[in-house]
C-alpha positions as CSV (number, residue, x, y, z in Angstrom):
1,M,0.0,-0.4,-0.2
2,L,1.1,3.7,-0.5
3,D,1.3,5.0,2.9
4,G,2.9,2.0,3.9
5,A,5.5,1.5,0.8
6,S,9.6,3.0,1.4
7,A,10.8,5.4,-1.0
8,T,12.8,2.6,-2.8
9,E,9.7,1.1,-3.4
10,I,7.5,3.7,-4.9
11,E,10.3,4.9,-6.9
12,A,10.7,1.5,-8.5
13,A,6.7,1.0,-9.2
14,P,5.9,2.2,-12.8
15,V,3.4,5.1,-13.0
16,P,0.7,4.1,-15.6
17,A,0.3,5.7,-18.6
18,T,-3.4,7.0,-17.6
19,Y,-5.5,7.4,-14.9
20,L,-8.8,8.0,-13.2
21,A,-10.3,11.4,-12.4
22,L,-13.4,13.6,-11.5
23,H,-13.3,15.7,-15.0
24,L,-14.9,17.6,-17.3
25,R,-15.1,17.9,-21.1
26,A,-15.0,20.6,-23.2
27,E,-17.8,19.6,-25.6
28,D,-20.1,19.8,-22.7
29,T,-19.8,23.6,-22.2
30,D,-23.1,24.5,-23.6
31,M,-25.3,21.7,-22.0
32,F,-26.9,24.1,-19.1
33,K,-27.8,26.7,-21.6
34,G,-31.5,27.5,-20.9
35,V,-31.5,24.9,-18.2
36,A,-32.7,26.1,-14.5
37,D,-31.3,22.8,-12.1
38,K,-27.6,22.7,-13.7
39,D,-27.1,19.4,-11.7
40,V,-23.6,18.6,-11.5
41,R,-24.0,15.1,-12.0
42,K,-24.8,15.2,-15.5
43,S,-21.4,17.3,-16.4
44,L,-19.3,15.6,-14.0
45,R,-17.3,12.6,-16.2
46,L,-15.3,10.2,-14.0
47,G,-12.8,8.3,-16.2
48,Q,-9.5,7.7,-17.8
49,V,-7.1,10.7,-18.4
50,P,-3.7,10.7,-19.5
51,V,-0.6,10.8,-16.6
52,P,1.4,14.3,-18.3
53,E,4.9,14.8,-18.1
54,L,6.4,16.1,-15.1
55,A,8.0,19.6,-15.2
56,P,11.5,20.1,-13.3
57,D,9.7,22.3,-10.4
58,E,6.7,19.7,-10.1
59,V,5.4,16.7,-8.3
60,L,3.6,14.2,-9.4
61,V,1.2,12.7,-6.1
62,A,-1.3,9.9,-6.0
63,V,-3.9,11.3,-4.2
64,M,-5.0,9.4,-1.2
65,A,-8.2,11.8,-0.7
66,S,-9.3,15.2,-1.6
67,S,-12.8,17.2,-1.3
68,I,-15.3,19.3,-2.3
69,N,-15.0,22.7,-2.7
70,Y,-17.8,25.2,-4.0
71,N,-15.0,26.0,-6.7
72,T,-15.4,22.8,-8.0
73,V,-19.5,23.2,-8.2
74,W,-19.0,26.6,-10.3
75,S,-16.5,24.6,-12.6
76,A,-19.3,21.9,-13.2
77,M,-22.1,24.6,-13.5
78,F,-19.6,26.4,-16.1
79,E,-20.4,29.2,-14.1
80,P,-19.5,32.2,-14.4
81,I,-17.9,31.2,-17.4
82,P,-16.4,27.9,-18.2
83,T,-13.2,27.1,-16.4
84,F,-11.4,26.0,-19.9
85,H,-11.1,30.1,-20.2
86,F,-8.5,29.8,-17.8
87,L,-6.8,26.6,-18.7
88,K,-6.4,28.2,-22.0
89,Q,-5.3,31.4,-20.5
90,N,-2.7,29.5,-18.4
91,A,-1.3,27.9,-21.4
92,R,-0.7,31.4,-22.9
93,Q,2.6,31.8,-21.0
94,G,4.1,28.9,-22.9
95,G,6.3,26.6,-21.8
96,W,5.0,23.7,-19.1
97,A,1.9,25.9,-19.0
98,A,0.7,24.3,-22.2
99,R,-0.1,21.5,-21.2
100,H,-3.1,22.6,-18.8
101,D,-4.8,23.7,-22.2
102,Q,-6.3,20.1,-22.9
103,P,-10.0,19.2,-24.1
104,Y,-11.1,17.9,-20.5
105,H,-10.7,19.4,-16.8
106,V,-9.6,17.2,-14.0
107,L,-10.9,19.4,-11.1
108,G,-10.2,19.2,-7.1
109,S,-8.4,21.8,-5.1
110,D,-8.0,20.0,-1.7
111,C,-5.2,16.8,-1.4
112,S,-3.5,14.2,1.0
113,A,-1.0,12.3,-1.0
114,V,1.8,10.4,-0.9
115,V,4.9,11.8,-2.9
116,V,5.5,9.6,-6.6
117,R,7.8,11.4,-8.5
118,V,9.9,14.7,-8.2
119,G,11.0,16.7,-11.2
120,T,14.6,17.4,-11.2
121,G,14.5,20.8,-9.6
122,V,12.9,19.7,-6.4
123,R,15.4,19.5,-3.1
124,R,12.9,19.5,-0.5
125,W,10.9,16.4,-1.0
126,K,11.3,12.8,-2.4
127,P,8.8,10.1,-3.0
128,G,7.2,8.4,-0.3
129,D,6.5,11.9,1.7
130,H,3.1,12.2,3.6
131,V,1.8,15.6,2.2
132,T,-0.7,18.2,1.9
133,V,-1.3,20.4,-0.9
134,H,-1.6,24.1,-0.9
135,P,-4.3,24.8,-3.2
136,V,-2.8,28.5,-4.6
137,H,-0.4,27.5,-7.7
138,V,1.9,30.9,-7.8
139,D,4.5,32.1,-10.6
140,D,7.8,32.4,-8.3
141,Q,9.2,34.6,-11.0
142,Q,6.8,37.4,-10.4
143,P,8.4,40.2,-7.9
144,E,4.7,40.6,-6.6
145,T,5.2,36.9,-5.3
146,H,7.6,37.2,-3.2
147,G,6.1,39.5,-0.9
148,D,2.9,37.9,-0.9
149,G,1.8,34.7,-3.1
150,M,-1.7,36.2,-3.7
151,L,-0.6,39.7,-5.6
152,G,1.2,37.9,-8.4
153,S,-0.9,38.3,-11.5
154,E,-0.2,34.9,-12.5
155,Q,-1.6,33.4,-9.1
156,R,-4.5,30.7,-9.7
157,A,-6.7,27.9,-8.0
158,W,-5.0,24.5,-8.1
159,G,-7.9,22.4,-9.7
160,F,-9.9,25.6,-10.7
161,E,-7.8,27.4,-12.8
162,T,-5.2,25.1,-13.4
163,N,-5.5,21.3,-14.7
164,F,-4.8,18.0,-13.1
165,G,-6.3,18.9,-9.8
166,A,-6.9,16.6,-6.9
167,L,-10.6,14.8,-7.4
168,A,-8.4,11.7,-8.9
169,E,-6.1,9.2,-8.4
170,Y,-2.8,11.1,-9.6
171,G,-2.2,14.9,-9.4
172,I,0.7,17.5,-10.6
173,V,1.4,20.0,-8.0
174,R,4.3,22.3,-7.8
175,S,6.8,21.2,-4.9
176,T,6.0,25.1,-4.1
177,Q,2.3,23.8,-2.6
178,L,3.8,20.9,-0.4
179,L,2.9,20.6,3.3
180,P,3.9,17.8,5.5
181,K,0.6,15.7,6.5
182,P,-0.5,16.0,9.8
183,A,0.4,12.3,11.3
184,H,-2.1,11.9,13.4
185,L,-5.0,12.5,11.0
186,T,-7.0,10.1,8.6
187,W,-5.9,10.8,4.9
188,E,-9.6,12.1,4.6
189,E,-9.6,14.4,7.9
190,A,-6.5,15.8,6.5
191,A,-7.6,16.2,2.8
192,V,-10.4,18.7,4.0
193,N,-8.8,21.5,5.3
194,P,-6.1,23.3,3.4
195,L,-8.4,25.8,1.0
196,C,-11.5,26.6,3.3
197,A,-9.3,26.4,6.6
198,S,-6.3,28.9,5.0
199,T,-8.8,30.9,3.6
200,A,-10.1,31.8,6.8
201,Y,-6.8,31.7,8.7
202,R,-6.3,34.9,6.2
203,M,-9.5,36.6,6.3
204,L,-8.9,36.7,10.0
205,V,-5.9,35.6,11.7
206,S,-3.3,37.1,9.3
207,D,-2.1,41.0,9.1
208,R,-3.8,40.8,5.5
209,G,-7.1,40.4,6.9
210,A,-9.4,41.9,9.4
211,H,-6.9,42.0,12.0
212,M,-9.3,39.8,14.6
213,K,-8.3,40.5,18.2
214,Q,-9.4,39.6,21.7
215,G,-12.8,39.6,22.5
216,D,-13.7,40.7,19.3
217,I,-17.6,39.9,18.3
218,V,-17.5,38.1,14.7
219,L,-20.5,37.7,13.2
220,I,-20.0,35.0,10.6
221,W,-22.4,33.8,7.7
222,G,-22.5,30.2,6.2
223,A,-21.1,29.1,9.3
224,S,-22.1,25.5,9.4
225,G,-20.2,25.1,6.0
226,G,-16.4,24.6,5.1
227,L,-15.0,28.0,5.8
228,G,-17.6,29.0,8.5
229,S,-16.6,25.8,10.6
230,Y,-13.1,26.9,10.3
231,A,-14.2,30.8,11.3
232,I,-15.6,29.5,13.8
233,Q,-12.5,28.0,15.6
234,F,-10.3,30.7,14.6
235,V,-12.2,33.2,16.2
236,K,-12.5,31.0,19.9
237,N,-8.5,30.4,19.6
238,G,-8.0,34.1,19.3
239,G,-10.4,34.6,22.0
240,G,-12.9,36.4,19.8
241,I,-16.7,35.9,20.4
242,P,-18.2,34.0,16.9
243,V,-22.0,34.6,16.0
244,A,-23.1,32.3,14.0
245,V,-26.1,32.4,11.3
246,V,-27.3,29.4,9.7
247,S,-30.2,27.9,8.0
248,S,-31.6,25.0,10.0
249,A,-32.2,23.2,13.0
250,Q,-29.1,20.6,11.8
251,K,-26.5,23.4,10.9
252,E,-27.4,25.1,14.2
253,A,-26.4,21.5,15.8
254,A,-23.4,21.3,13.7
255,V,-21.8,24.8,14.7
256,R,-23.2,23.9,18.5
257,A,-20.9,20.8,18.4
258,L,-17.7,23.3,17.1
259,G,-18.4,25.3,20.4
260,C,-20.2,28.5,19.0
261,D,-23.3,29.3,21.5
262,L,-24.7,32.0,19.7
263,V,-26.1,31.6,16.3
264,I,-29.1,33.2,14.9
265,N,-31.4,31.2,12.0
266,R,-31.3,33.1,8.9
267,T,-34.6,31.8,7.9
268,E,-36.4,34.3,11.6
269,L,-35.6,37.0,9.6
270,G,-37.3,36.4,6.3
271,I,-33.7,36.5,4.3
272,T,-34.1,35.1,1.0
273,D,-32.7,35.5,-2.3
274,E,-35.0,38.1,-4.0
275,M,-34.8,40.3,-1.0
276,A,-31.5,41.7,-2.0
277,D,-33.4,43.6,-4.7
278,D,-35.2,45.6,-2.0
279,P,-33.4,48.5,-0.3
280,R,-35.9,49.2,1.9
281,L,-36.5,45.7,3.1
282,V,-32.2,45.0,3.5
283,L,-32.3,48.2,5.6
284,E,-35.2,46.6,8.0
285,T,-33.6,43.2,8.0
286,G,-29.9,44.5,8.8
287,R,-31.4,47.1,11.7
288,K,-33.6,43.1,13.0
289,L,-30.2,41.3,12.8
290,A,-27.8,44.3,14.4
291,K,-30.3,44.4,16.9
292,L,-30.4,40.8,17.7
293,V,-26.7,40.5,18.0
294,V,-26.6,43.4,20.4
295,E,-29.3,40.9,22.5
296,K,-27.0,37.7,22.4
297,A,-23.1,39.3,22.3
298,G,-23.7,42.7,24.1
299,R,-22.7,45.2,21.1
300,E,-22.4,45.0,16.8
301,P,-20.1,42.7,15.5
302,D,-16.4,44.2,14.9
303,I,-16.0,42.0,12.2
304,V,-18.3,40.2,9.5
305,F,-17.2,37.3,8.0
306,E,-18.7,37.6,4.6
307,H,-18.6,34.8,1.4
308,T,-22.2,34.4,0.5
309,G,-22.5,37.5,-1.5
310,R,-25.3,39.4,-3.1
311,V,-28.0,38.3,-0.7
312,T,-25.4,39.0,2.4
313,F,-23.5,41.7,1.3
314,G,-26.0,44.9,2.2
315,L,-27.2,43.3,5.4
316,S,-23.0,42.9,6.7
317,V,-22.4,46.4,5.6
318,I,-25.3,47.4,7.8
319,V,-24.7,45.3,10.9
320,A,-20.5,45.8,11.1
321,R,-20.3,48.5,13.9
322,R,-19.2,51.8,13.6
323,G,-15.3,51.6,12.4
324,G,-16.0,47.5,11.9
325,T,-15.0,45.6,9.2
326,V,-16.3,43.2,6.5
327,V,-14.0,40.6,5.0
328,T,-14.8,39.2,2.0
329,C,-13.6,36.1,0.1
330,G,-16.2,35.1,-2.1
331,S,-20.1,34.8,-3.7
332,S,-21.5,32.2,-3.7
333,S,-25.2,33.8,-3.8
334,G,-23.8,36.1,-6.5
335,Y,-21.0,38.4,-7.4
336,L,-23.1,41.6,-8.0
337,H,-23.1,43.5,-5.2
338,T,-25.5,45.8,-4.0
339,F,-25.4,48.1,-0.3
340,D,-26.0,50.8,1.2
341,N,-22.9,53.2,1.2
342,R,-24.1,55.7,4.2
343,Y,-23.2,52.4,6.2
344,L,-20.2,52.6,4.7
345,W,-18.8,56.4,4.8
346,M,-20.4,57.6,7.2
347,K,-19.8,54.9,10.0
348,L,-16.2,54.7,9.2
349,K,-16.1,51.1,7.9
350,K,-14.0,49.2,5.7
351,I,-14.1,46.3,3.5
352,V,-11.7,44.2,3.0
353,G,-11.1,41.8,0.2
354,S,-9.2,38.2,0.6
355,H,-8.4,35.3,-1.4
356,G,-6.9,31.8,-0.6
357,A,-4.1,32.2,1.3
358,N,-0.1,32.6,0.5
359,Y,2.6,29.6,1.4
360,E,3.3,31.2,5.0
361,E,-0.4,31.2,5.9
362,Q,-0.9,27.7,4.9
363,Q,2.0,26.7,6.7
364,A,1.0,28.6,9.8
365,T,-3.0,26.9,9.2
366,N,-1.3,23.8,8.8
367,R,0.9,23.6,12.1
368,L,-2.3,24.5,13.9
369,F,-3.9,21.0,12.4
370,E,-0.4,19.4,13.3
371,S,-0.9,20.5,17.2
372,G,-4.4,19.6,17.2
373,A,-5.4,23.3,18.2
374,V,-7.7,23.1,15.2
375,V,-9.8,20.0,14.0
376,P,-11.0,19.0,10.5
377,A,-14.5,20.0,9.8
378,M,-15.3,16.8,7.9
379,S,-18.6,15.4,7.8
380,A,-19.3,12.7,5.4
381,V,-16.8,10.5,3.4
382,Y,-17.8,9.2,-0.1
383,P,-15.8,7.3,-2.9
384,L,-14.2,8.5,-5.9
385,A,-17.1,6.5,-7.7
386,A,-19.7,8.9,-5.9
387,G,-17.8,11.7,-6.3
388,A,-20.3,13.5,-8.6
389,E,-22.9,12.5,-5.9
390,A,-20.8,14.4,-3.5
391,C,-20.6,17.6,-5.4
392,R,-24.3,17.7,-5.7
393,I,-24.7,17.3,-2.3
394,V,-22.4,20.8,-1.6
395,Q,-24.0,22.2,-4.5
396,T,-27.7,21.7,-2.6
397,S,-26.3,23.2,0.8
398,R,-27.5,19.8,2.0
399,Q,-23.8,19.2,3.5
400,V,-22.2,21.0,6.9
401,G,-18.6,21.7,7.3
402,K,-16.5,19.8,4.3
403,V,-17.5,16.3,2.3
404,A,-14.5,14.3,1.7
405,V,-13.6,12.2,-1.1
406,L,-11.3,8.6,-0.8
407,C,-9.1,8.6,-4.1
408,M,-6.2,6.3,-3.9
409,A,-7.3,5.3,-0.1
410,P,-9.1,1.9,0.3
411,E,-11.6,3.0,3.2
412,P,-11.9,5.9,5.6
413,G,-9.1,5.4,8.6
414,L,-5.9,4.9,7.1
415,G,-2.8,7.4,7.1
416,V,-2.5,7.6,11.0
417,T,1.2,7.6,11.7
418,D,0.8,9.4,15.2
419,P,-1.6,7.4,17.1
420,E,-0.3,8.5,20.3
421,L,-1.7,12.0,19.8
422,R,-4.7,11.0,18.1
423,G,-5.3,9.6,21.4
424,R,-4.6,12.3,23.6
425,I,-6.6,14.7,21.6
426,G,-9.4,12.2,21.2
427,E,-11.7,10.9,18.4
428,D,-14.6,12.9,19.7
429,R,-12.7,16.2,19.3
430,L,-11.4,15.4,15.9
431,N,-14.6,14.7,14.5
432,P,-17.5,16.8,15.5
433,L,-19.5,16.8,12.2
434,R,-19.0,13.5,11.6
435,G,-22.5,12.3,10.0
436,L,-24.1,15.4,10.0
437,T,-24.3,15.7,6.3
438,A,-28.3,15.2,4.9
439,G,-27.6,12.9,1.6
440,P,-30.5,10.2,1.6
441,D,-29.9,9.1,-2.2
442,S,-25.8,9.2,-1.2
443,R,-23.2,6.3,-1.3
444,E,-21.1,7.7,1.8
445,L,-18.8,5.5,3.5
């Protein structure tokens, strides 16, 4: 087995010419035109694709487990544009980047893996290493990258804006994407963390985000999802007070399992997709929400953790305290935001745009997992054969936390190399959300 093989055994084993991957096909990009329900199970294909040649600074990894992020949902819906556009854009750099422009796109931005091969320029990694993959793909020849990897114009999300992603048996990554896998975690537990946890870390903890400090009240939209589940943990670890916004009793149970005591059910406020188009209703609802936060936490939030976008953004600007911060990293409900600018300029509030995390921030996040200070937000595990169904669960918002996908790992529970630390932390502490995903027609393991 890969997780127990020596470096010599792994190097001696042949690499196949093709591998199994969950991918999109370029000929399908128009399949959802005029269709109301863009069911990702119809666009995601599971089949063989060629193993690409390895560049000098790259590593071939055997993907033990991956997970579903919302960027995979966007890709499979071909929204806002087909991701084949990103692959062509990447390929225009020439050289090794040209390989990414294929008629297929292997998706997936989260990964735990075993190193199988390394390029001729790779020094710090060797076959047999157990790793997780930082999902940000940068150009280290750009000056901006050395100040902050997220500021380089060629920065891309691996498996979304690049090819050869993680929802597959193998993946191609740059050596500057690798970090040691936390030894006490299983493959699937380690796989769900990189993208969402590091994104939440940058938004809240990093000096490039909201500058959260002890005692800050943080309103967290989508608190039971992947980003929100890690945001709750970072706020609590940092001495802040998380106030979770959820949409159901099941999701309220999830955030309470993470230790969040202050919870608001958005359905009680009548928040709907259509509400964003009615400024009067947004203002009225924003004031109600602010009052609720004051009742629960004592004052308006210092920080609003925002990633849902169009439906909630106008409320976020209203509810943040005078001089407070709205930090945003996404727009799952729509990219075009409308808000009352008086609440921004007259009350001296700030909007901070945040995207992903740089390599140093990912390393800092990884260390928190290595020590057990932060735990995985995994709620369910699916086999790669049911990867499209797992993606549909996320598309229809039936999950809490993160949904893992086993790729080369034959079954859940493998990959632990520090059972002593695992025992000290405890199984219940490591898996607070396990079993909370609502997927009655799924093939969860």
